[in-house]
Structure formats: structure tokens, C-alpha cells
Backbone as XML, in Angstrom:
<?xml version="1.0"?>
<chain id="A" units="angstrom">
  <residue number="1" name="MET">
    <atom name="N" x="-8.404" y="11.918" z="-50.091"/>
    <atom name="CA" x="-7.450" y="12.739" z="-49.553"/>
    <atom name="C" x="-5.903" y="12.379" z="-50.822"/>
  </residue>
  <residue number="2" name="ALA">
    <atom name="N" x="-6.610" y="13.234" z="-51.828"/>
    <atom name="CA" x="-5.466" y="13.568" z="-53.064"/>
    <atom name="C" x="-4.428" y="14.314" z="-52.532"/>
  </residue>
  <residue number="3" name="ASP">
    <atom name="N" x="-4.611" y="15.383" z="-51.566"/>
    <atom name="CA" x="-3.333" y="15.989" z="-51.288"/>
    <atom name="C" x="-2.908" y="14.770" z="-49.928"/>
  </residue>
  <residue number="4" name="PRO">
    <atom name="N" x="-1.377" y="15.389" z="-50.022"/>
    <atom name="CA" x="-1.045" y="14.828" z="-49.441"/>
    <atom name="C" x="-0.934" y="15.248" z="-48.473"/>
  </residue>
  <residue number="5" name="ARG">
    <atom name="N" x="-1.512" y="16.409" z="-48.133"/>
    <atom name="CA" x="-1.186" y="17.324" z="-46.646"/>
    <atom name="C" x="-2.511" y="16.734" z="-46.222"/>
  </residue>
  <residue number="6" name="VAL">
    <atom name="N" x="-3.406" y="16.425" z="-46.478"/>
    <atom name="CA" x="-4.121" y="16.477" z="-45.355"/>
    <atom name="C" x="-4.126" y="15.103" z="-45.089"/>
  </residue>
  <residue number="7" name="PHE">
    <atom name="N" x="-3.356" y="13.833" z="-46.157"/>
    <atom name="CA" x="-2.518" y="12.639" z="-44.945"/>
    <atom name="C" x="-1.643" y="12.700" z="-44.436"/>
  </residue>
  <residue number="8" name="PHE">
    <atom name="N" x="-0.721" y="13.943" z="-44.800"/>
    <atom name="CA" x="0.108" y="13.851" z="-43.822"/>
    <atom name="C" x="-0.622" y="14.728" z="-42.373"/>
  </residue>
  <residue number="9" name="ALA">
    <atom name="N" x="-1.728" y="15.336" z="-42.088"/>
    <atom name="CA" x="-1.886" y="16.282" z="-41.155"/>
    <atom name="C" x="-2.615" y="15.070" z="-40.239"/>
  </residue>
  <residue number="10" name="ALA">
    <atom name="N" x="-3.674" y="13.866" z="-41.183"/>
    <atom name="CA" x="-4.312" y="13.259" z="-40.129"/>
    <atom name="C" x="-2.997" y="11.782" z="-39.099"/>
  </residue>
  <residue number="11" name="GLU">
    <atom name="N" x="-1.857" y="12.000" z="-40.278"/>
    <atom name="CA" x="-1.412" y="10.901" z="-39.321"/>
    <atom name="C" x="-0.303" y="11.423" z="-38.269"/>
  </residue>
  <residue number="12" name="ARG">
    <atom name="N" x="-0.243" y="12.782" z="-38.615"/>
    <atom name="CA" x="-0.175" y="13.748" z="-37.185"/>
    <atom name="C" x="-0.521" y="14.004" z="-35.966"/>
  </residue>
  <residue number="13" name="THR">
    <atom name="N" x="-2.068" y="14.020" z="-36.654"/>
    <atom name="CA" x="-2.986" y="13.890" z="-35.788"/>
    <atom name="C" x="-2.614" y="12.801" z="-34.788"/>
  </residue>
  <residue number="14" name="LEU">
    <atom name="N" x="-3.314" y="11.301" z="-35.446"/>
    <atom name="CA" x="-3.185" y="9.642" z="-34.878"/>
    <atom name="C" x="-1.694" y="9.885" z="-34.074"/>
  </residue>
  <residue number="15" name="LEU">
    <atom name="N" x="-0.632" y="10.090" z="-34.347"/>
    <atom name="CA" x="0.289" y="10.155" z="-33.827"/>
    <atom name="C" x="0.476" y="10.894" z="-32.566"/>
  </residue>
  <residue number="16" name="ALA">
    <atom name="N" x="-0.482" y="12.189" z="-32.201"/>
    <atom name="CA" x="-0.607" y="12.488" z="-30.915"/>
    <atom name="C" x="-1.257" y="11.891" z="-30.502"/>
  </residue>
  <residue number="17" name="TRP">
    <atom name="N" x="-2.295" y="11.556" z="-30.754"/>
    <atom name="CA" x="-3.239" y="10.971" z="-29.940"/>
    <atom name="C" x="-2.628" y="9.852" z="-28.921"/>
  </residue>
  <residue number="18" name="ILE">
    <atom name="N" x="-1.759" y="8.866" z="-30.069"/>
    <atom name="CA" x="-1.559" y="7.948" z="-29.331"/>
    <atom name="C" x="0.184" y="8.203" z="-28.600"/>
  </residue>
  <residue number="19" name="ARG">
    <atom name="N" x="0.595" y="9.223" z="-29.160"/>
    <atom name="CA" x="1.485" y="9.649" z="-28.380"/>
    <atom name="C" x="0.812" y="10.498" z="-26.555"/>
  </residue>
  <residue number="20" name="THR">
    <atom name="N" x="-0.786" y="11.033" z="-26.976"/>
    <atom name="CA" x="-1.181" y="11.570" z="-25.696"/>
    <atom name="C" x="-1.673" y="10.046" z="-24.793"/>
  </residue>
  <residue number="21" name="GLY">
    <atom name="N" x="-2.342" y="9.286" z="-25.091"/>
    <atom name="CA" x="-2.382" y="7.917" z="-24.770"/>
    <atom name="C" x="-1.280" y="7.264" z="-23.697"/>
  </residue>
  <residue number="22" name="LEU">
    <atom name="N" x="-0.154" y="6.745" z="-24.476"/>
    <atom name="CA" x="1.406" y="6.308" z="-24.163"/>
    <atom name="C" x="1.447" y="7.149" z="-22.389"/>
  </residue>
  <residue number="23" name="THR">
    <atom name="N" x="1.295" y="8.886" z="-22.111"/>
    <atom name="CA" x="1.596" y="9.572" z="-21.461"/>
    <atom name="C" x="0.470" y="9.248" z="-20.740"/>
  </residue>
  <residue number="24" name="ILE">
    <atom name="N" x="-0.600" y="9.360" z="-20.366"/>
    <atom name="CA" x="-1.267" y="9.054" z="-19.675"/>
    <atom name="C" x="-1.470" y="7.637" z="-19.432"/>
  </residue>
  <residue number="25" name="MET">
    <atom name="N" x="-0.879" y="6.692" z="-19.964"/>
    <atom name="CA" x="-0.626" y="5.381" z="-19.128"/>
    <atom name="C" x="0.295" y="5.281" z="-17.992"/>
  </residue>
  <residue number="26" name="GLY">
    <atom name="N" x="1.345" y="5.695" z="-18.916"/>
    <atom name="CA" x="2.848" y="5.913" z="-17.902"/>
    <atom name="C" x="2.441" y="6.910" z="-16.856"/>
  </residue>
  <residue number="27" name="PHE">
    <atom name="N" x="1.823" y="8.000" z="-16.606"/>
    <atom name="CA" x="1.270" y="8.378" z="-16.003"/>
    <atom name="C" x="0.236" y="7.712" z="-14.684"/>
  </residue>
  <residue number="28" name="GLY">
    <atom name="N" x="-0.420" y="7.038" z="-14.824"/>
    <atom name="CA" x="-1.491" y="6.203" z="-14.115"/>
    <atom name="C" x="-0.306" y="4.911" z="-13.840"/>
  </residue>
  <residue number="29" name="PHE">
    <atom name="N" x="1.107" y="4.401" z="-14.463"/>
    <atom name="CA" x="1.488" y="4.059" z="-13.545"/>
    <atom name="C" x="2.571" y="4.470" z="-12.622"/>
  </residue>
  <residue number="30" name="VAL">
    <atom name="N" x="2.946" y="5.191" z="-12.554"/>
    <atom name="CA" x="3.913" y="6.069" z="-11.716"/>
    <atom name="C" x="2.856" y="6.581" z="-10.533"/>
  </residue>
  <residue number="31" name="VAL">
    <atom name="N" x="1.926" y="6.255" z="-10.832"/>
    <atom name="CA" x="0.714" y="6.694" z="-9.279"/>
    <atom name="C" x="0.502" y="6.044" z="-8.552"/>
  </residue>
  <residue number="32" name="ALA">
    <atom name="N" x="0.256" y="4.663" z="-9.688"/>
    <atom name="CA" x="-0.443" y="3.114" z="-8.754"/>
    <atom name="C" x="1.419" y="2.794" z="-8.144"/>
  </residue>
  <residue number="33" name="ARG">
    <atom name="N" x="2.218" y="2.939" z="-8.569"/>
    <atom name="CA" x="4.025" y="2.445" z="-8.358"/>
    <atom name="C" x="3.742" y="3.363" z="-6.982"/>
  </residue>
  <residue number="34" name="PHE">
    <atom name="N" x="3.704" y="5.191" z="-6.869"/>
    <atom name="CA" x="3.506" y="5.634" z="-5.874"/>
    <atom name="C" x="2.790" y="4.946" z="-4.746"/>
  </residue>
  <residue number="35" name="GLY">
    <atom name="N" x="1.953" y="5.182" z="-5.021"/>
    <atom name="CA" x="0.622" y="4.266" z="-4.125"/>
    <atom name="C" x="1.143" y="3.165" z="-3.415"/>
  </residue>
  <residue number="36" name="LEU">
    <atom name="N" x="1.451" y="2.220" z="-3.868"/>
    <atom name="CA" x="2.303" y="1.034" z="-3.252"/>
    <atom name="C" x="3.200" y="1.451" z="-2.524"/>
  </residue>
  <residue number="37" name="PHE">
    <atom name="N" x="4.016" y="2.425" z="-2.918"/>
    <atom name="CA" x="5.417" y="2.424" z="-1.644"/>
    <atom name="C" x="5.082" y="3.341" z="-1.041"/>
  </residue>
  <residue number="38" name="LEU">
    <atom name="N" x="3.801" y="4.043" z="-0.890"/>
    <atom name="CA" x="3.181" y="4.606" z="0.645"/>
    <atom name="C" x="2.964" y="3.705" z="1.058"/>
  </residue>
  <residue number="39" name="ARG">
    <atom name="N" x="1.882" y="2.450" z="0.580"/>
    <atom name="CA" x="2.064" y="1.727" z="1.375"/>
    <atom name="C" x="2.399" y="0.915" z="2.126"/>
  </residue>
  <residue number="40" name="LEU">
    <atom name="N" x="3.763" y="0.752" z="1.570"/>
    <atom name="CA" x="4.929" y="-0.065" z="2.393"/>
    <atom name="C" x="5.425" y="1.002" z="3.199"/>
  </residue>
  <residue number="41" name="PHE">
    <atom name="N" x="5.902" y="2.361" z="3.094"/>
    <atom name="CA" x="6.656" y="3.173" z="3.892"/>
    <atom name="C" x="5.565" y="3.024" z="5.146"/>
  </residue>
  <residue number="42" name="VAL">
    <atom name="N" x="4.426" y="3.284" z="5.250"/>
    <atom name="CA" x="3.326" y="3.801" z="6.934"/>
    <atom name="C" x="3.485" y="2.411" z="7.035"/>
  </residue>
  <residue number="43" name="ALA">
    <atom name="N" x="3.311" y="1.354" z="6.700"/>
    <atom name="CA" x="3.422" y="-0.547" z="7.277"/>
    <atom name="C" x="4.918" y="-0.674" z="7.980"/>
  </residue>
  <residue number="44" name="GLN">
    <atom name="N" x="6.347" y="0.170" z="7.609"/>
    <atom name="CA" x="7.248" y="0.071" z="8.154"/>
    <atom name="C" x="7.076" y="0.592" z="9.249"/>
  </residue>
  <residue number="45" name="ARG">
    <atom name="N" x="6.326" y="1.786" z="9.631"/>
    <atom name="CA" x="6.404" y="2.508" z="10.794"/>
    <atom name="C" x="5.966" y="2.231" z="11.822"/>
  </residue>
</chain>
């Protein structure tokens, strides 16, 4: 990887994968919390 463009392209790809993973984890957290909210909402009725 003597060409810095190759290094920066690989770094951009890695950062994109990290960003995607964090987004998916955040979405999973929101879905789980929404499920708990629905369970509490139904239990109160």
C-alpha cells in the first residue's frame, strides 16, 4: 500500500462498516425498547 489513496480508501471502507454496524445496533436497541413499551402499554389496559 505505497499509494496513500489505497490506504485512505481502505480506511473509508472500514469506517463505513463501523458506522453501519453502530447504526444496526442502535436500531436494534430502539426496536427492543419499543417492544418493552408495548408490553407495558398492553399490561396497563
